[in-house]
Every structure is written in structure tokens, then in C-alpha cells.
ZALOTI-368567 format. One line per 10 residues: their letters; for each residue x, y, z of N, C-alpha, C, O. Coordinates in steps of 0.2 Angstrom, whole numbers, plus 5000, padded with zeros to 4 digits. Layout:
N
a> X/Y/Z/X/Y/Z/X/Y/Z/X/Y/Z | ...;
END
This chain:
279
mkttrrqelr> 5308/4799/5393/5300/4795/5395/5294/4797/5396/5289/4794/5396 | 5294/4805/5398/5287/4807/5397/5287/4810/5391/5282/4808/5388 | 5291/4812/5386/5290/4815/5379/5289/4809/5377/5292/4810/5372 | 5288/4801/5377/5288/4795/5374/5279/4794/5374/5275/4792/5370 | 5280/4795/5380/5272/4796/5383/5266/4800/5379/5261/4798/5376 | 5270/4807/5381/5265/4812/5376/5265/4810/5371/5259/4812/5368 | 5270/4806/5366/5269/4806/5358/5264/4799/5358/5260/4798/5353 | 5264/4795/5362/5258/4791/5361/5251/4791/5362/5247/4789/5358 | 5252/4796/5368/5244/4799/5367/5243/4802/5362/5238/4799/5360 | 5246/4808/5358/5245/4811/5352/5243/4806/5348/5237/4806/5345;
tndlsqqieq> 5247/4801/5347/5246/4795/5341/5239/4793/5342/5235/4793/5337 | 5237/4791/5349/5230/4788/5349/5224/4793/5349/5218/4791/5348 | 5226/4800/5349/5221/4804/5349/5219/4805/5340/5213/4805/5338 | 5224/4807/5338/5225/4807/5330/5220/4802/5326/5216/4803/5321 | 5222/4794/5330/5219/4788/5328/5211/4787/5329/5207/4785/5326 | 5210/4791/5335/5203/4791/5335/5199/4795/5332/5193/4794/5331 | 5203/4802/5330/5199/4807/5326/5198/4804/5320/5194/4807/5316 | 5202/4799/5316/5201/4797/5310/5196/4792/5309/5193/4792/5304 | 5196/4786/5314/5191/4784/5315/5184/4785/5314/5180/4782/5311 | 5184/4792/5320/5177/4795/5320/5176/4798/5313/5170/4798/5311;
fldslkdnat> 5180/4801/5309/5178/4805/5303/5176/4797/5298/5170/4796/5296 | 5181/4793/5298/5178/4787/5295/5172/4783/5296/5168/4780/5292 | 5171/4784/5301/5164/4781/5306/5157/4787/5302/5151/4786/5300 | 5159/4793/5302/5155/4796/5299/5153/4797/5294/5147/4798/5292 | 5158/4797/5290/5157/4796/5284/5153/4789/5283/5147/4789/5281 | 5155/4783/5286/5149/4777/5284/5143/4781/5284/5139/4781/5280 | 5142/4783/5289/5135/4784/5294/5130/4790/5286/5124/4790/5285 | 5135/4794/5284/5132/4798/5280/5135/4799/5272/5136/4804/5268 | 5135/4792/5272/5138/4792/5265/5130/4793/5258/5130/4796/5252 | 5126/4791/5261/5121/4795/5255/5119/4803/5254/5117/4806/5249;
titvvvvvva> 5120/4805/5260/5120/4811/5261/5125/4815/5257/5124/4819/5253 | 5132/4811/5258/5137/4818/5255/5138/4815/5248/5142/4818/5245 | 5133/4809/5246/5134/4809/5239/5128/4812/5235/5129/4813/5229 | 5122/4814/5239/5118/4818/5236/5122/4826/5234/5121/4829/5229 | 5125/4827/5240/5127/4835/5239/5132/4834/5234/5131/4837/5229 | 5137/4831/5234/5141/4830/5228/5139/4829/5222/5143/4832/5218 | 5133/4826/5219/5129/4826/5213/5125/4833/5213/5126/4836/5207 | 5123/4836/5217/5119/4842/5216/5123/4847/5214/5122/4850/5209 | 5131/4848/5218/5136/4852/5218/5138/4850/5211/5140/4855/5208 | 5137/4844/5207/5142/4844/5199/5135/4846/5195/5136/4849/5190;
alsfggywyy> 5132/4845/5197/5124/4848/5193/5123/4854/5192/5120/4856/5187 | 5123/4858/5196/5124/4866/5199/5129/4869/5194/5127/4873/5190 | 5136/4866/5195/5141/4867/5190/5139/4867/5183/5140/4872/5180 | 5136/4860/5181/5137/4860/5175/5132/4865/5172/5134/4869/5167 | 5126/4864/5174/5121/4868/5172/5123/4876/5171/5122/4880/5166 | 5126/4878/5177/5128/4885/5175/5132/4888/5170/5131/4894/5168 | 5136/4882/5168/5143/4881/5164/5138/4883/5156/5138/4888/5152 | 5132/4877/5157/5130/4877/5150/5124/4881/5150/5123/4883/5144 | 5121/4884/5155/5116/4892/5153/5121/4897/5152/5120/4901/5147 | 5127/4898/5154/5131/4904/5151/5133/4905/5145/5133/4910/5141;
gqrsskledg> 5135/4897/5144/5137/4896/5135/5130/4898/5132/5131/4904/5129 | 5125/4895/5132/5121/4895/5129/5117/4905/5127/5113/4907/5122 | 5119/4907/5134/5116/4915/5134/5123/4919/5129/5121/4923/5125 | 5129/4917/5130/5133/4921/5127/5132/4918/5119/5133/4923/5115 | 5131/4913/5117/5128/4910/5109/5122/4915/5108/5122/4918/5103 | 5117/4915/5114/5113/4917/5109/5113/4926/5108/5110/4930/5104 | 5118/4928/5115/5120/4935/5113/5123/4936/5107/5120/4940/5103 | 5128/4933/5105/5131/4934/5099/5127/4934/5093/5129/4938/5088 | 5122/4929/5093/5118/4926/5086/5114/4933/5086/5113/4936/5081 | 5112/4936/5094/5107/4942/5091/5109/4947/5089/5106/4949/5085;
ysqlatasps> 5115/4952/5091/5120/4956/5090/5121/4954/5082/5119/4958/5079 | 5123/4947/5079/5122/4945/5073/5118/4949/5068/5120/4953/5064 | 5111/4946/5070/5105/4948/5068/5103/4954/5067/5099/4955/5062 | 5106/4960/5071/5104/4965/5069/5107/4967/5064/5103/4969/5060 | 5114/4967/5062/5118/4968/5059/5118/4967/5052/5120/4970/5047 | 5114/4961/5052/5113/4959/5046/5107/4960/5043/5103/4963/5047 | 5103/4959/5037/5097/4960/5032/5095/4953/5033/5099/4948/5035 | 5088/4952/5031/5087/4943/5030/5089/4941/5023/5089/4946/5019 | 5090/4935/5022/5092/4933/5015/5086/4938/5009/5087/4941/5004 | 5082/4936/5011/5077/4938/5005/5076/4947/5005/5073/4951/5000;
ndpadnlrrf> 5078/4949/5010/5078/4958/5011/5070/4961/5010/5068/4965/5007 | 5067/4956/5013/5060/4957/5015/5060/4962/5021/5061/4960/5026 | 5057/4970/5020/5057/4976/5026/5052/4973/5030/5052/4977/5035 | 5048/4968/5030/5042/4964/5036/5047/4960/5038/5047/4961/5044 | 5051/4955/5035/5053/4948/5039/5058/4953/5044/5058/4951/5050 | 5063/4959/5042/5067/4961/5045/5065/4963/5053/5067/4962/5058 | 5058/4968/5051/5056/4970/5058/5052/4966/5062/5051/4967/5067 | 5050/4960/5060/5049/4954/5065/5054/4951/5068/5054/4950/5074 | 5060/4951/5065/5067/4946/5068/5068/4952/5073/5069/4951/5079 | 5069/4958/5072/5072/4963/5077/5066/4963/5083/5067/4964/5089;
qaiareqidp> 5060/4962/5081/5055/4964/5086/5056/4956/5091/5058/4957/5097 | 5056/4951/5088/5058/4946/5091/5063/4946/5096/5062/4944/5101 | 5069/4948/5094/5074/4947/5098/5074/4954/5103/5078/4953/5108 | 5071/4959/5102/5070/4962/5109/5065/4959/5114/5065/4960/5120 | 5060/4957/5112/5055/4953/5117/5059/4949/5119/5057/4948/5125 | 5064/4945/5117/5068/4939/5122/5072/4941/5127/5074/4937/5131 | 5073/4946/5126/5075/4951/5133/5082/4945/5136/5083/4943/5142 | 5086/4943/5130/5093/4941/5133/5096/4945/5135/5096/4943/5141 | 5098/4949/5134/5103/4956/5137/5100/4960/5136/5098/4961/5131 | 5100/4966/5144/5098/4974/5142/5101/4977/5137/5099/4981/5134;
gltiaawsra> 5108/4975/5136/5111/4979/5131/5109/4978/5123/5110/4982/5119 | 5107/4972/5122/5105/4969/5115/5099/4970/5115/5097/4971/5109 | 5092/4972/5121/5086/4971/5120/5085/4978/5118/5080/4979/5114 | 5090/4985/5120/5087/4992/5119/5090/4993/5112/5088/4997/5108 | 5096/4988/5110/5100/4989/5104/5093/4984/5098/5095/4983/5092 | 5090/4982/5098/5085/4978/5095/5079/4982/5094/5075/4981/5089 | 5078/4986/5097/5071/4988/5098/5073/4995/5096/5068/4998/5093 | 5079/5000/5096/5081/5004/5093/5081/5002/5084/5079/5006/5081 | 5085/4997/5082/5084/4993/5077/5079/4993/5072/5079/4994/5066 | 5071/4990/5077/5065/4989/5075/5064/4995/5073/5063/4996/5067;
gdlalsllta> 5062/5001/5077/5062/5007/5076/5064/5011/5072/5060/5015/5069 | 5071/5011/5070/5074/5015/5064/5071/5009/5057/5071/5012/5052 | 5070/5004/5057/5066/5004/5050/5061/5004/5050/5059/5005/5044 | 5057/5004/5054/5049/5006/5053/5049/5014/5051/5045/5017/5047 | 5054/5019/5054/5052/5026/5053/5057/5026/5046/5055/5031/5043 | 5060/5023/5044/5064/5025/5037/5059/5021/5032/5060/5021/5026 | 5054/5018/5034/5050/5015/5029/5045/5020/5029/5043/5021/5024 | 5043/5024/5034/5038/5026/5033/5041/5034/5029/5037/5036/5025 | 5046/5037/5032/5048/5044/5029/5051/5043/5022/5051/5048/5019 | 5055/5038/5020/5058/5038/5013/5053/5036/5006/5050/5031/5005;
ppvpaadati> 5054/5041/5003/5051/5039/4995/5051/5034/4994/5055/5030/4997 | 5045/5034/4989/5045/5026/4986/5049/5027/4980/5050/5032/4976 | 5053/5020/4979/5058/5018/4974/5054/5019/4968/5048/5016/4968 | 5055/5022/4961/5053/5021/4956/5054/5013/4953/5059/5010/4953 | 5047/5012/4950/5049/5005/4947/5054/5005/4942/5059/5001/4942 | 5055/5011/4937/5059/5011/4931/5067/5010/4936/5072/5007/4934 | 5067/5014/4943/5075/5013/4945/5077/5008/4950/5082/5007/4953 | 5071/5004/4951/5070/4998/4954/5077/4993/4951/5076/4990/4946 | 5083/4992/4954/5086/4987/4950/5086/4980/4953/5089/4975/4951 | 5083/4979/4959/5082/4973/4961/5074/4974/4964/5071/4979/4966;
etppppprde> 5072/4966/4965/5064/4966/4966/5065/4966/4971/5070/4962/4972 | 5060/4969/4978/5060/4967/4983/5051/4966/4985/5046/4967/4982 | 5052/4963/4990/5044/4962/4992/5041/4969/4995/5045/4973/4998 | 5035/4973/4996/5033/4978/4998/5033/4979/5003/5031/4974/5006 | 5035/4984/5008/5033/4987/5015/5028/4985/5018/5023/4983/5014 | 5026/4985/5026/5021/4984/5027/5018/4992/5028/5020/4998/5028 | 5010/4989/5027/5007/4997/5028/5008/5002/5031/5013/5001/5035 | 5005/5007/5032/5007/5013/5036/5003/5013/5043/5005/5017/5047 | 4998/5010/5044/4996/5008/5050/4998/5003/5054/4996/5002/5059 | 5003/4999/5051/5006/4993/5056/5012/4997/5056/5015/4996/5061;
lipaaeeafs> 5016/5001/5054/5022/5006/5053/5022/5008/5057/5025/5006/5062 | 5017/5014/5058/5016/5018/5064/5018/5016/5071/5023/5017/5074 | 5013/5011/5073/5013/5009/5078/5018/5003/5080/5018/5001/5086 | 5023/5000/5076/5028/4997/5078/5035/5003/5079/5040/5001/5083 | 5034/5007/5076/5040/5014/5078/5037/5017/5083/5041/5021/5086 | 5033/5017/5086/5030/5021/5093/5033/5015/5098/5038/5016/5102 | 5029/5009/5097/5032/5004/5103/5040/5003/5103/5043/5004/5108 | 5042/5002/5099/5050/5001/5098/5053/5007/5102/5056/5005/5107 | 5051/5014/5100/5055/5020/5104/5052/5020/5112/5056/5022/5116 | 5047/5018/5113/5044/5020/5120/5047/5014/5125/5047/5015/5131;
nvlaqaandp> 5049/5009/5122/5052/5004/5125/5060/5006/5126/5062/5005/5132 | 5065/5010/5121/5070/5011/5123/5069/5017/5128/5074/5018/5132 | 5065/5021/5128/5064/5026/5133/5064/5023/5140/5067/5026/5145 | 5060/5018/5140/5057/5015/5147/5065/5010/5149/5067/5009/5155 | 5068/5008/5144/5075/5005/5148/5081/5006/5147/5086/5003/5149 | 5081/5012/5142/5087/5016/5141/5089/5022/5148/5093/5025/5146 | 5087/5023/5153/5089/5028/5157/5095/5029/5158/5096/5035/5158 | 5099/5025/5159/5106/5025/5160/5110/5025/5153/5116/5025/5153 | 5107/5026/5147/5110/5025/5140/5109/5032/5137/5104/5032/5134 | 5112/5037/5138/5110/5045/5136/5109/5044/5126/5105/5047/5123;
larghamiam> 5115/5040/5123/5114/5038/5117/5108/5036/5114/5105/5039/5110 | 5105/5030/5117/5100/5027/5114/5094/5032/5116/5090/5032/5112 | 5095/5035/5122/5088/5038/5125/5087/5046/5119/5082/5047/5116 | 5092/5048/5119/5092/5055/5114/5091/5052/5107/5088/5055/5102 | 5095/5045/5107/5092/5047/5099/5084/5043/5098/5081/5043/5093 | 5081/5040/5103/5074/5040/5104/5069/5045/5104/5064/5045/5101 | 5071/5050/5106/5068/5056/5108/5066/5060/5101/5061/5062/5099 | 5072/5061/5098/5072/5063/5092/5067/5060/5087/5064/5063/5082 | 5066/5053/5087/5065/5050/5083/5057/5049/5083/5054/5047/5078 | 5055/5051/5089/5048/5050/5092/5046/5058/5088/5042/5057/5084;
gvleedrgqf> 5049/5065/5088/5048/5069/5085/5048/5069/5079/5043/5072/5077 | 5052/5066/5075/5051/5064/5069/5045/5060/5066/5042/5061/5061 | 5043/5054/5069/5036/5052/5069/5031/5057/5070/5026/5056/5066 | 5031/5061/5075/5026/5063/5075/5026/5071/5070/5021/5075/5069 | 5031/5071/5067/5030/5076/5059/5026/5073/5056/5020/5075/5054 | 5029/5065/5054/5026/5063/5049/5018/5062/5050/5014/5063/5045 | 5017/5061/5056/5010/5061/5058/5007/5068/5057/5000/5069/5057 | 5010/5072/5056/5008/5079/5055/5005/5083/5062/5001/5087/5062 | 5007/5080/5067/5007/5082/5075/5014/5087/5075/5019/5086/5079 | 5014/5092/5071/5021/5096/5074/5020/5099/5081/5026/5101/5083;
ekarqwyekv> 5014/5101/5085/5015/5103/5091/5019/5097/5096/5023/5099/5100 | 5017/5091/5094/5018/5087/5099/5027/5085/5098/5031/5083/5102 | 5028/5085/5091/5035/5085/5087/5038/5091/5092/5044/5090/5093 | 5036/5095/5094/5039/5102/5096/5040/5101/5104/5044/5103/5107 | 5035/5096/5107/5037/5095/5114/5042/5090/5115/5046/5090/5120 | 5043/5085/5109/5047/5080/5110/5056/5084/5108/5061/5082/5110 | 5057/5088/5105/5063/5092/5104/5066/5097/5109/5072/5098/5110 | 5060/5100/5113/5062/5105/5120/5063/5098/5125/5068/5099/5128 | 5060/5092/5126/5061/5089/5131/5068/5086/5130/5070/5084/5135 | 5072/5086/5124/5078/5085/5121/5084/5091/5123/5090/5090/5123;
laddrlkdlp> 5081/5097/5124/5085/5104/5124/5084/5104/5133/5089/5106/5136 | 5080/5101/5136/5079/5101/5143/5084/5094/5148/5085/5095/5154 | 5085/5089/5146/5088/5083/5149/5096/5088/5147/5099/5090/5142 | 5096/5087/5154/5104/5087/5157/5107/5081/5155/5113/5081/5156 | 5104/5074/5154/5109/5069/5153/5111/5068/5146/5116/5064/5144 | 5109/5073/5140/5110/5074/5133/5116/5082/5131/5117/5084/5126 | 5118/5083/5137/5122/5088/5137/5128/5085/5133/5130/5080/5134 | 5132/5091/5128/5137/5090/5124/5137/5084/5119/5142/5081/5116 | 5130/5082/5119/5129/5076/5113/5124/5079/5107/5120/5084/5107 | 5127/5076/5102/5122/5080/5094/5114/5082/5093/5111/5085/5089;
fqseaefrla> 5113/5076/5101/5105/5077/5098/5103/5084/5101/5097/5085/5100 | 5106/5087/5104/5103/5094/5106/5104/5099/5099/5100/5102/5097 | 5108/5099/5097/5110/5104/5091/5104/5100/5087/5100/5104/5087 | 5101/5093/5085/5098/5092/5080/5090/5093/5083/5085/5093/5079 | 5090/5095/5087/5083/5095/5090/5082/5105/5089/5077/5107/5087 | 5086/5108/5091/5086/5116/5089/5085/5117/5081/5081/5121/5079 | 5090/5112/5076/5088/5113/5069/5080/5110/5067/5077/5112/5062 | 5079/5107/5072/5071/5103/5068/5067/5108/5073/5061/5108/5071 | 5067/5111/5078/5061/5117/5081/5062/5122/5074/5057/5124/5071 | 5068/5124/5073/5069/5130/5067/5065/5129/5060/5063/5132/5056;
glktwsrpan> 5066/5121/5060/5063/5120/5054/5056/5120/5055/5053/5121/5049 | 5052/5118/5060/5046/5116/5061/5042/5123/5058/5036/5121/5056 | 5044/5128/5058/5042/5135/5055/5038/5134/5047/5033/5136/5045 | 5043/5131/5043/5042/5129/5037/5040/5123/5036/5036/5122/5031 | 5042/5119/5039/5037/5110/5039/5030/5111/5040/5026/5108/5037 | 5030/5115/5044/5020/5116/5047/5016/5119/5042/5010/5118/5042 | 5020/5122/5037/5015/5127/5033/5013/5124/5027/5017/5121/5023 | 5006/5124/5025/5002/5120/5021/5006/5121/5012/5009/5127/5011 | 5007/5116/5008/5011/5117/5004/5006/5121/4998/5000/5120/4997 | 5008/5126/4994/5004/5130/4989/5007/5127/4981/5013/5128/4980;
fpppppmvla> 5003/5125/4977/5005/5123/4970/5002/5126/4964/4996/5125/4963 | 5005/5131/4961/5004/5136/4955/4998/5130/4952/4997/5124/4953 | 4994/5134/4948/4988/5131/4944/4992/5128/4938/4998/5127/4936 | 4986/5125/4936/4989/5121/4930/4989/5126/4923/4987/5131/4921 | 4993/5122/4921/4993/5126/4912/4986/5126/4910/4982/5122/4912 | 4984/5133/4904/4978/5132/4900/4977/5126/4896/4983/5124/4894 | 4973/5123/4895/4973/5116/4890/4972/5120/4883/4969/5125/4883 | 4976/5118/4878/4976/5118/4872/4973/5114/4869/4974/5108/4869 | 4966/5117/4864/4962/5111/4859/4966/5109/4856/4971/5113/4854 | 4967/5102/4853/4970/5099/4848/4965/5095/4844/4961/5093/4848;
pppsqpvtle> 4964/5094/4837/4961/5089/4834/4962/5082/4836/4967/5079/4838 | 4957/5079/4835/4958/5072/4837/4965/5068/4833/4968/5071/4828 | 4966/5063/4834/4971/5061/4831/4971/5057/4826/4976/5055/4823 | 4963/5055/4824/4962/5052/4816/4963/5055/4815/4968/5053/4812 | 4960/5064/4815/4960/5068/4810/4966/5071/4807/4971/5073/4810 | 4965/5070/4801/4973/5073/4798/4973/5080/4800/4968/5084/4800 | 4979/5083/4801/4982/5091/4803/4981/5096/4796/4985/5095/4793 | 4976/5100/4794/4977/5104/4789/4975/5110/4791/4973/5112/4797 | 4974/5115/4784/4975/5122/4787/4968/5123/4791/4968/5127/4797 | 4963/5120/4789/4956/5123/4791/4956/5120/4799/4954/5123/4803;
nlstsapasm> 4958/5116/4800/4958/5111/4806/4962/5116/4811/4960/5117/4816 | 4967/5120/4809/4973/5123/4812/4968/5131/4814/4967/5133/4820 | 4965/5133/4808/4962/5140/4807/4954/5140/4813/4952/5145/4816 | 4951/5132/4813/4946/5132/4819/4948/5130/4826/4944/5129/4831 | 4954/5129/4826/4958/5128/4833/4959/5135/4835/4956/5137/4840 | 4962/5139/4833/4965/5144/4834/4960/5149/4838/4954/5148/4839 | 4963/5155/4840/4958/5159/4845/4954/5162/4842/4956/5164/4836 | 4946/5165/4843/4942/5170/4840/4946/5174/4839/4947/5174/4833 | 4950/5179/4842/4954/5185/4840/4960/5185/4836/4964/5190/4835 | 4960/5178/4833/4967/5178/4827/4963/5175/4821/4959/5170/4822;
panaandgta> 4964/5180/4815/4962/5179/4809/4962/5172/4808/4964/5168/4812 | 4959/5170/4802/4957/5161/4802/4963/5160/4797/4965/5154/4795 | 4968/5166/4793/4974/5164/4789/4982/5166/4793/4988/5165/4790 | 4980/5168/4800/4986/5168/4802/4986/5163/4808/4988/5165/4814 | 4984/5156/4807/4984/5151/4810/4991/5148/4810/4993/5145/4815 | 4995/5148/4804/5002/5144/4803/5006/5153/4805/5010/5155/4800 | 5006/5155/4810/5010/5160/4810/5008/5166/4806/5012/5171/4806 | 5003/5166/4802/5002/5171/4797/5007/5171/4791/5009/5176/4787 | 5007/5164/4790/5013/5163/4782/5009/5161/4777/5010/5161/4771 | 5002/5157/4781/5000/5151/4775/4993/5155/4773/4988/5155/4777;
papktsadsp> 4992/5157/4766/4985/5160/4763/4980/5157/4767/4981/5152/4771 | 4975/5161/4765/4968/5159/4767/4966/5153/4763/4968/5154/4758 | 4962/5148/4764/4960/5145/4759/4955/5144/4754/4949/5145/4757 | 4955/5143/4750/4951/5144/4745/4944/5144/4745/4941/5140/4749 | 4941/5148/4742/4932/5145/4744/4930/5143/4736/4934/5143/4731 | 4923/5143/4737/4919/5140/4730/4917/5145/4725/4915/5143/4719 | 4919/5152/4727/4918/5157/4724/4925/5158/4720/4924/5160/4714 | 4928/5158/4721/4939/5158/4719/4938/5153/4714/4937/5155/4709 | 4937/5147/4716/4937/5142/4712/4934/5142/4704/4928/5142/4702 | 4940/5141/4700/4937/5140/4692/4932/5137/4690/4927/5139/4686;
astadqprpm> 4932/5132/4693/4928/5127/4691/4921/5124/4697/4923/5123/4703 | 4917/5124/4695/4913/5122/4702/4912/5116/4702/4914/5112/4697 | 4909/5113/4708/4910/5106/4711/4906/5101/4704/4908/5095/4704 | 4902/5104/4700/4899/5098/4698/4903/5098/4690/4900/5095/4685 | 4909/5101/4689/4914/5102/4686/4920/5097/4686/4923/5095/4681 | 4921/5095/4693/4926/5093/4696/4923/5086/4696/4917/5085/4697 | 4931/5080/4693/4929/5072/4693/4926/5069/4700/4929/5071/4705 | 4921/5065/4699/4920/5061/4705/4923/5055/4708/4924/5050/4705 | 4925/5056/4713/4930/5049/4715/4926/5043/4713/4920/5042/4712 | 4933/5037/4712/4930/5030/4710/4927/5027/4715/4928/5029/4721;
pttqpassd> 4923/5023/4714/4919/5020/4718/4924/5015/4724/4929/5014/4721 | 4923/5013/4728/4929/5009/4732/4927/5002/4731/4931/4998/4732 | 4920/5000/4729/4920/4992/4728/4916/4990/4720/4912/4994/4717 | 4918/4987/4718/4917/4984/4712/4909/4981/4709/4907/4976/4713 | 4903/4983/4704/4899/4982/4704/4897/4975/4704/4902/4972/4704 | 4892/4972/4704/4888/4965/4705/4891/4963/4697/4893/4968/4694 | 4890/4956/4694/4894/4954/4687/4886/4953/4685/4881/4954/4689 | 4885/4952/4679/4879/4953/4675/4878/4946/4675/4872/4945/4676 | 4881/4942/4675/4879/4935/4672/4877/4931/4680/4875/4925/4681;
END
């Protein structure tokens, strides 16, 4: 009998709890609906955000790996800078700044391609007064954001030294290479060997270039004047005899005294125009 009574009491308690819960749902139906909607919106928004971010990240790396369809250096440089300034992801931002700096530095230091050797016509690169600040901005941002990335950091420090070399600031370039050697984060990386190589080369690269003097100018008769023995004899040096103008093999030109007939006995040239008609 007692067991049956306890069972009835438990059933009554459960029924009361269910009734109280249903009443609570009715009283807070509006609040519960709002909470459910907010949670669903946040879940959908988070899913959409991470999907968009993943798509932008993939597209950014793809753009860094490929050139523009027009192969315009200025357009490529602007695209890399735009990706870096968008700051989609720290790794992508560092890679974009490094790519922009490498492009600007290569355009500064690469020799111009002669027109005869150019197989594909490409637009001209930006001027030096735009490339130098672009390279400096890019590698400075890499150094500021890549404190925990020794590969990107070492590459940027070497590039800053090369940039100073191109500007003729060899002492500043030396300071950058010495920073590479003193940075413990760059141990066992090839950047320190490259810094040693460039420090050794600065002794030669910083010297001014000495060019040999130009060869002596040789006077020649005008193109309209026919080349004769007389012209050769007059253009020969004063120390050379007149009859040696043709390697000493040509005889001296005859004078009027050696000629058998005087100029009066020689035939006169025919006139080049016909006389006017008498009628």
C-alpha cells in the first residue's frame, strides 16, 4: 500500500513539473523565439564569414602566384599592394608585402631589355621615384609584421641592403648586412652566408668605375667627296710622305711640270646644257 502511494506522489510531482514548464514556455514564448532566431543568425553569419574569408584567402594566394593578363609591372605591383593592405590573413599579408617588394626591387636592379631582343611588347615599368618608396614600404612592413617568421624577416633584411646599394648608400647597406649576422633568429639559414658575401663585395662595388679614354679620332673625307690619292695624302699625318698614303705602294701624283701637255692643250669638257635655239 505504501509503495502504491509513493508511486502516486511521484506521478503527481512529475505532472506538476511538466505543467509548470509548459506555463513557463507560454509566458516566455516571445523571449525564447528571439533567442532562437539570434542563435540561428549568428551561426549562419559565422558560417558565411568563414566561407568568405576562406575564399578570399585562396584567391589572394592565387593572385600572388600569377601575373596580370596584360603582364603590366605597374598593375602587378598595385595588385600585390592591395592584397597586403586588405589584411585578410597575417600570413597572406606578409607574403603580399614581400611579393610587392621583390617586384619593385627587381624592376630597379634588372637591366633594361633592348628593343631588338624584346619578343613580347610589355608596358614600361613605373619610374624609379615610385619604385624606391614602394620597395622600402613593402620590406618595412614585412619586418614590422614578421617578427616570428625568420624566413620572411631574413629575406626582407637582405633586400633592404640591396635597395641601399642600388641607391648608392653603401654604408647603410653594410649596416643591414651586419644586422643579419647579429640576428640569432637567422642562425642556420642561408641569409647570413649571403650577408657575408655582400659585405665582402661592398669593397669592390663601392669603388667608382674607371673607364678607358676613347680612341683617337681619324679624320676621313666627306661621304660626298670621292676617295682619291690626293684625299688620302691630305688626310695622312704630317710625318708621313705624301706618296706613302697608300702603304707606300702608290706613286706620287703628277704635277703640271711633269705633264707632257699644258692645260691649255687638253680638251675642255662639254657643256652640260644645250645653247638656246636661234629661231
